[in-house]
C-alpha positions, 0 to 999 in steps of 0.5 A, a space after each residue: 328876130 330872124 335878123 338877130 339869130 342871123 347875127 349871133 350866128 355870124 358872130 359864132 362862126 367868126 370865133 372859128 378862125 385864128 385869133 390874131 392876139 394869140 401868137 401860139 395859134 396865129 403863126 404856124 412854124 416854117 417849114 424846114 427849107 431844103 437848101 439849108 446846109 447839113 453839118 457833118 461830124 468833124 473827124 479827127 486825123 491823128 498826126 503822123 508818128 515822128 520816126 524815132 530818133 537813134 542817138 549818133 554813136 560816140 566817136 571813137 577817135 578821142 578813146 583810141 588816143 587815150 590808149 595809144 602809147 605817147 612819147 613819155 610812156 616809152 621814154 625808157 626805151 631810149 627811142 625817138 619818134 619814127 614813121 611807119 604804118 602797122 602792118 600784119 596782124 596789126 592792120 585793121 579793118 575798114 570799119 575800125 577807128 585806129 591810131 598808130 604810133 612809131 619810135 626807133 631805137 638807136 640800133 635801127 630797131 622799130 617799135 609800133 603801137 596801134 590802137 583800133 576800135 571795132 564798133 561791131 565786135 568785141 576786141 577779143 574776137 578780133 585777137 582770137 581770129 588774128 593771123 599772125 606770121 610766125 609761132 606763139 609765144 608766152 607772154 605774162 598775162 595781164 590783169 583786167 585784159 579779156 584776151 591777149 596774144 603773142 607772136 614772133 616771126 623771125 626778129 619781129 614780135 607782136 602782142 595784142 591785148 583786147 578789152 571791150 571793143 578796143 584792141 592794142 597791138 604792139 610790134 617790136 623789130 629788133 635785132 634778135 628775137 629775144 631783144 624784140 621779146 623783152 622790149 615787149 615785155 617791158 611795155 606790157 604794163 604801160 599797155 594794159 594800164 592805158 587799156 584798162 583804165 576807166 577812161 578807156 572804156 566807153 
């Protein structure tokens, strides 16, 4: 009897250990390794913003050329192409884009036309601040022109017309002041038509 009790006791104590057939109790979860890499959250760095692109200003050269008088425009004056740069109040600033055309009368009188585009201010301001030698003269007001002015110095007369950023200037050097003024009056309509045409404005 004593031997059987001992065997039963050994059998009961043997049940206290892990059951090899029970996977939930036989294996313990492995402890986390200290050498495992630690993931850090990714930080999204915004891409640098591109600087705004400023469109290039249109070239005023073609615009100025459309306003410049041509041989056909002055054909009724009986002139021939000449040479010579504009001077006095027809000269313009370095920032301006300009074109000049010149003609010569059979008598030797000279006709010059210059058109200038000013990128930084209205043409009306240019005419208002023009420094032209001689005295001011009155010429017929031209429709569509924002500002005009006329001066005569001896036998040379100058007319300035402005619209937008453009200034159209005509200089006539004749045998008398009266003839210079008459020539300027005859050419005013052609100057005005080209300056105020829709194609002449940017």
